[in-house]
C-alpha angles and dihedrals in degrees: 000000000000092000091050091053089051091051090049092052091047091051092052092049092049091047092053091046093050093046089054090050092051092050091045092048093049091049092047092051090052092051091046092053090048092050091049089051092050091048092054091048091050089051089051093050090050090048091048091051092048092048090049092051090051092052092048090049091049090049092052093046095060109107117245093231127079111287111235090200140000119276126209130303087026117079102196144014123211129181114210131169117252142116113265126160102185139013115286134187115219128190115242133174107281097009149341131308120213109210115201126184114242134190117274095036094291129137124212114213116200114189118219110192120224090238089069092048089049091054091054091045091053090056093049100040117002112218096017117134126227111219117203122217114289095018115135114263117231115262112252091000129115125238128200114208121220092223139280093274092062099064102256100303115155141180126234128190122263102275093209092054091047090048091051091052091049093047090050090050092050091048092051091050091048091049093051093045092047093049090046092049091046091050093046091049089049091049090048089051091049092049090047090050091048090049091048091047091051091050093047090047090051092048092045091049090051090049091049090052090050089048092051090047091048094046091047090052092044090050098043096048098058092038091053090047093050092047093049093049094048093045091049093050095043093049090057095238091119120048137161114000092355091056091047090053091053091049091050089052089050089051091051091051090047089053089049090051091047091051091054092049089050090053092052090047090050089053093053093044104043103028093052093048092235094119112077115212120233100217116189137152108273142148108276092185091063092048092051091048092051094048091046091050089052091051097047096085089058091048092049091048090057095042094246119155111221122199119191130193106179119172110223124240099019103167116193134154106253146136106256096210093047096049089044089057091049093050091045092053094047092049092048091052092047091050093048097047101036118123117286091228120050094351115203135183127189125202118190134174126186142142120250127170094347092308131109110231117203112185129188116183136172139186094232139117094310129212126274112243093240090058098050091091093044106049092081092059118111114267091001119145126178119266092230114114092231090053092050092051092050113090114253146118104224096237103095098082092042091055090045092052092050092051091049091052090049087058092053089250135099142231117223132186127213132185136160090215142282114338094015100092131246135260127203123193126194112201118198120182128224097042128155132175118229106227100152138034117285139088125266122226125205119215100206094189094057098025093234132139120214138168116260125226 
C-alpha cells in the first residue's frame, strides 16, 4: 500500500509539472508568433523608409531645365499645361508620375514604372508587396504607407512568409496540445490501473482471509473429531462396537484432513507451474469410471443419486493424475451443492468435434450469471449464503482450470440461475473413440490421434 501511495503522489506531481509545461509552451508560442510579426513589420518600415529616400533622391536629381529625353529610371517625359508650385508624385496605371513645375505655366510629367519600384523594393525587403492606391488591403495584415506625398502607395508583408509563420505556430500548438492530451490520457490510464490494482488487492486480500478462515475451520473440525474419538477410546468409555465406531469416525476425519492437505498441495504444484504434466494417450473412459466408483460411497452416504453415461473407448492424450484431480473436484462440488431434497448428479462423457467432453451436472443451488466468470478465481467462493455456509476453501475450481489449460483444453461452467443447478464441462482436444479393432497412435508434436496400421 505504501508503494501505491508513493506512485499516486508521483503521478500527481508529474501531472502538475506537465500541465505547467503545456501552459508555458503555449504562451511561449504566442509570444514567438508576435515577435515574428513585429519583426516583419519592422522590416517593412525600414523598406518603406528606404524606398521613400530613393524617391526623394530621384526627385532631387531631376535637372531644373527642360529634359530633352527621359533618363533612367523614367520611361517618358511629357509637357502639359497646368499650374503647379512644387514637385508632386501622382499615381498612374502601372507606376508613378513625377510632376515638376516648369517656366511658362507648364508641368513636366516623368513616368516611373512600377517594375523599377519593385526592383528597389526587392533590394530593401525581399518578398514584400507594393500596394497601389485603392488596392484592397489584406485582411488581418498590417500595411506600411510610403507617405502622403507618394499617392497612397503602401507595403504589405510577404503573405507566404506570414502564412509559413502562422502554420508553424499552429503546428507547435497542435504538437503541445497533442502531447499534453497523450500524457493526460496516459496518466488517467495509470490512475485507473492503480485504482483497479488497489481494488483487486483488496478483493484478493479478502479472499485470502476467507481462505485462511475456511482452511482453519476445515483443519480444526477433523482434528477435533480425531482427538475426541481417540480420547474416548483411550479413556475406556467406548469399547467393542462403540469403540470401533469412534475409530471409524476418526479415520473419516483423517481422510477429510488428508483431502484438504492434498488440495493445498495441488494448488502449490499446478498453479505455480512447477508440476510438469505427463501427457500420454490413454483411455479416459476407464479413468472416469474408476474415479466415479471411488466417489460413489460418498454419494451414497449423502443420499445422492448418481447417473452416469460414459462412452466407452474414449482415447485422448492426458495426464491421468491431473484429470483425476479435475473430476474429483467437480464431483465434490456437485455433491456439496446438490439439492437438499432428491439430490441428483449426472456424469457424462462423449466425443464431439475431435474433443473429449466430460460433463458433471447437479440439480442444486445453481450459480448466478454474474459469478460464472469469477468462480474459477483463486480463493473465490460464491456470495450466496448457502455457498458460504457450505464447507470449502475456494481453490478446487482454480486448480481444475489450471490443469485444463495445461492440457490445451478448457473448463467451462453453465447455469440457468439460482436454484436450477450447475453444469461443468471439461473439453480436452485430440480425442477419438475406439469403435473398431486397431491401435491408436498419438503424435505428440502435432497433438493428433490416428489409427495405426
